[in-house]
C-alpha positions in Angstrom: -151.7 -154.7 42.7 -151.5 -155.6 39.4 -148.2 -154.7 37.8 -148.7 -151.9 34.7 -146.2 -152.2 31.9 -145.1 -147.7 31.3 -144.4 -147.3 27.5 -142.3 -144.2 26.9 -142.3 -143.1 23.5 -139.6 -141.4 22.2 -140.4 -139.0 19.6 -138.5 -137.3 17.3 -137.4 -133.5 17.5 -139.4 -130.9 15.4 -137.8 -129.3 12.5 -137.9 -126.1 14.9 -136.2 -127.9 17.5 -133.2 -129.3 15.2 -132.7 -125.5 13.9 -132.3 -124.7 17.0 -129.9 -127.2 18.3 -128.2 -126.5 15.3 -127.6 -122.6 15.7 -126.6 -123.4 19.5 -124.4 -126.0 18.2 -122.7 -123.3 16.0 -122.5 -121.1 18.8 -120.6 -123.5 21.0 -117.8 -123.8 18.8 -117.6 -119.9 17.6 -117.1 -119.0 21.2 -114.7 -122.0 21.8 -112.4 -120.6 18.6 -112.7 -117.0 20.2 -111.4 -118.6 23.5 -108.7 -120.5 21.9 -107.5 -117.1 20.2 -107.8 -115.0 23.3 -105.7 -117.4 25.2 -103.0 -118.3 21.8 -103.0 -115.1 20.0 -100.9 -113.0 21.9 -97.8 -111.3 20.9 -94.8 -110.1 22.6 -93.5 -106.6 21.9 -91.5 -103.4 23.5 -93.3 -101.0 22.4 -91.0 -98.3 23.5 -87.2 -97.8 23.5 -85.4 -98.3 27.4 -84.7 -94.5 27.8 -82.2 -93.9 30.4 -84.0 -95.0 33.3 -84.1 -98.4 31.6 -87.7 -99.7 31.1 -87.1 -102.8 28.5 -90.1 -105.0 30.3 -91.4 -107.3 27.1 -95.3 -106.4 26.8 -98.2 -109.4 26.0 -100.8 -107.9 23.9 -103.6 -109.8 22.2 -103.9 -109.8 18.5 -107.5 -109.1 19.2 -107.0 -105.2 20.4 -104.9 -103.7 17.5 -102.9 -100.5 18.4 -104.9 -98.8 15.4 -108.1 -100.3 16.9 -107.6 -98.6 20.5 -106.4 -95.8 18.7 -109.6 -95.2 16.6 -111.8 -95.8 19.7 -109.7 -93.3 21.5 -110.6 -90.5 19.0 -114.1 -91.3 19.2 -113.6 -91.7 23.0 -112.1 -88.7 23.7 -114.6 -86.4 21.3 -117.5 -88.3 23.5 -115.7 -86.7 26.8 -114.7 -83.5 25.4 -118.7 -82.7 23.9 -120.1 -83.9 27.2 -117.6 -81.3 29.0 -118.5 -78.9 27.0 -122.6 -79.2 26.9 -121.6 -78.7 30.6 -120.0 -75.5 30.6 -116.9 -77.1 31.7 -114.1 -77.2 29.3 -111.0 -74.7 29.0 -112.9 -72.5 30.6 -110.2 -70.5 32.4 -107.9 -69.7 28.8 -105.0 -68.6 30.8 -104.4 -71.9 32.4 -105.6 -73.9 28.8 -102.6 -71.7 27.3 -100.3 -72.7 30.2 -101.0 -76.3 30.4 -100.7 -76.8 26.3 -97.1 -74.6 26.8 -95.9 -77.1 28.9 -97.3 -80.2 26.6 -95.6 -78.2 23.8 -92.2 -78.9 25.7 -93.1 -82.3 26.6 -94.1 -84.1 23.5 -91.2 -83.4 21.6 -89.3 -85.7 24.0 -91.1 -88.6 23.5 -88.8 -89.7 20.3 -86.4 -91.0 23.0 -88.7 -93.6 23.9 -90.6 -93.7 20.8 -90.1 -91.8 17.5 -93.8 -92.5 16.3 -95.5 -90.7 18.6 -94.2 -87.6 17.8 -96.7 -87.5 14.4 -99.6 -88.7 17.3 -102.2 -86.0 16.9 -102.0 -84.7 20.4 -104.8 -82.8 22.1 -104.7 -81.2 25.0 -107.5 -79.7 27.0 -108.5 -79.0 30.3 -111.8 -79.8 32.0 -113.3 -77.8 34.9 -113.5 -80.1 37.5 -112.7 -81.1 41.4 -111.3 -83.9 40.8 -107.6 -84.7 41.1 -106.9 -85.9 38.2 -105.5 -85.6 34.4 -105.5 -88.4 31.8 -103.8 -89.7 28.5 -105.9 -91.8 26.2 -103.8 -93.4 23.4 -102.5 -91.9 20.6 -101.9 -88.7 22.4 -105.1 -87.2 23.7 -104.9 -85.6 26.8 -107.3 -84.0 29.8 -105.8 -82.3 32.7 -108.9 -81.2 35.2 -108.6 -78.1 36.7 -108.9 -79.2 40.4 -105.8 -81.0 40.4 -103.7 -77.7 39.4 -105.9 -75.7 41.8 -105.9 -77.9 44.7 -102.3 -79.0 44.6 -101.2 -75.3 43.6 -99.0 -77.1 41.1 -95.9 -75.1 39.4 -95.0 -75.5 35.6 -92.7 -78.4 36.4 -94.8 -80.1 38.8 -97.9 -80.5 36.0 -95.3 -81.3 33.6 -94.1 -84.2 36.2 -97.8 -85.5 36.3 -98.4 -84.6 32.1 -95.1 -86.6 31.8 -96.4 -89.6 34.0 -99.7 -89.8 31.7 -98.4 -89.8 28.4 -96.2 -92.5 29.4 -99.0 -94.4 29.5 -99.9 -93.9 26.0 -96.5 -94.2 25.1 -96.0 -97.7 26.4 -99.8 -98.4 25.7 -101.0 -99.6 28.9 -104.3 -99.5 27.9 -104.3 -101.6 24.9 -102.3 -104.0 27.7 -105.0 -103.9 30.1 -107.3 -104.6 27.7 -105.8 -107.4 26.1 -106.5 -108.7 29.7 -109.7 -108.0 29.4 -111.0 -111.4 27.9 -114.5 -110.4 28.2 -114.1 -106.8 26.6 -112.5 -108.8 23.2 -115.1 -111.0 22.7 -117.7 -108.4 23.3 -116.1 -106.2 20.1 -115.7 -109.5 18.2 -119.3 -110.2 18.6 -120.5 -106.7 18.4 -118.5 -106.2 15.1 -119.8 -109.4 14.1 -123.3 -108.5 14.8 -124.1 -104.7 14.1 -121.4 -104.0 12.2 -118.4 -101.1 11.6 -120.4 -98.2 13.6 -120.8 -100.4 16.8 -117.5 -101.7 17.0 -116.5 -97.7 16.8 -118.3 -97.1 19.7 -117.1 -100.5 21.7 -113.8 -99.6 20.9 -114.2 -96.2 22.3 -116.0 -97.3 25.6 -113.2 -99.7 26.0 -111.0 -96.6 25.6 -112.5 -94.9 28.3 -112.8 -98.1 30.5 -109.1 -98.9 30.2 -108.1 -95.2 30.4 -110.2 -93.3 33.1 -112.7 -96.1 34.9 -110.2 -98.7 36.1 -106.9 -97.9 38.1 -103.8 -99.1 36.8 -101.5 -101.6 37.9 -98.5 -101.1 40.2 -96.7 -102.2 37.7 -98.0 -99.8 35.2 -97.9 -96.8 37.6 -94.1 -97.6 38.4 -93.2 -97.6 34.8 -95.4 -94.2 34.1 -93.3 -92.5 37.0 -89.9 -93.3 35.7 -90.8 -92.6 32.0 -92.3 -89.5 33.3 -89.4 -88.1 35.3 -87.1 -89.0 32.3 -89.3 -86.7 29.7 -89.7 -83.8 32.2 -86.0 -83.8 32.7 -85.5 -83.7 28.4 -87.8 -81.0 28.4 -86.3 -79.2 31.1 -88.5 -79.3 33.9 -86.2 -79.9 37.2 -87.6 -83.7 38.3 -87.5 -82.8 41.6 -90.9 -81.5 41.0 -92.4 -85.0 40.6 -91.5 -85.8 44.7 -93.1 -82.9 45.6 -96.2 -83.7 43.7 -96.5 -87.3 45.9 -96.0 -85.1 49.0 -98.2 -82.6 48.0 -100.7 -85.6 47.4 -100.5 -87.2 50.2 -101.2 -83.9 52.3 -104.3 -83.1 50.2 -105.8 -86.8 51.2 -104.5 -87.0 54.3 -101.5 -90.0 53.7 -104.7 -91.9 53.6 -103.4 -94.5 50.5 -104.3 -97.2 52.3 -101.9 -100.4 53.2 -100.0 -100.8 50.1 -100.6 -104.6 49.9 -104.7 -103.5 49.2 -103.7 -101.2 46.5 -103.4 -101.5 43.0 -101.6 -98.0 43.5 -98.0 -97.8 44.9 -98.1 -95.9 48.3 -97.2 -92.6 48.3 -94.3 -93.2 50.9 -92.9 -95.9 48.3 -93.8 -93.7 45.2 -91.7 -91.1 46.8 -89.0 -93.1 47.3 -88.7 -94.3 44.3 -89.1 -91.1 42.1 -86.4 -89.8 44.4 -83.7 -92.4 42.9 -84.8 -91.8 39.7 -84.8 -88.3 39.8 -81.1 -88.6 40.4 -80.8 -91.1 37.4 -81.9 -87.9 35.5 -80.3 -85.2 36.9 -77.9 -85.1 34.1 -80.2 -85.0 31.5 -82.4 -82.2 33.3 -78.9 -80.3 33.3 -77.8 -81.0 30.2 -81.1 -79.6 28.7 -81.0 -76.0 30.9 -77.5 -75.7 29.3 
């Protein structure tokens, strides 16, 4: 068997290939820079004053998701949610319930100044959506929605509505949506890429999607829920609502759900039992504020 020499001829890449390779390397460098910014472009902030309940945790916020941008997204997202509800004939269908919820909000909103004075000037909006869901939420900048199901199924009193609303307002005051968005590296990258690629209109929609995701789509952490429970109970006490009502909300919730909150270590939320225990403690702390408001 004869030996055959094998010759490999290395060809220079074509101009088209060189151009594609150049673009790929540029993209790699851009992504590397963006990741570095994500990892290092965080600031430590305290979004609220401690209040009587003493919430003083320092929060880490990404510079890629500003409060102004997320509030802009919340305006668009809230309009989309209300528009869909109106289209389905589910927006503020019970005039008496809507008046009731808004009257409670009118008492609660002035108390936000004890945690952050600037929030008093937010463009607060409160609407009721006809739905069987046991749900309520507040988007960044004070966009609140209550679902009729949680009021009807739990047969909520005004004070109990105030407890739930105070909790949701607390999420907005503490900018929990922004804090969660800051932890969603992929979301921040998407916003940056869409903004660079398609202009401001598409960026607004991306921010709207992010506002919906971080407010409604994903469960809050135990830490965020506990902070909002405690701030909410102070807000309601300052507004003249008995803080004991916050405890009754979760007692009712436990009955309606059959107590099936699951093991605490498997859930992002505190269990009903630990929540009731914590609220019982903090109801006593804010009781003097409630008594003072009644005088």
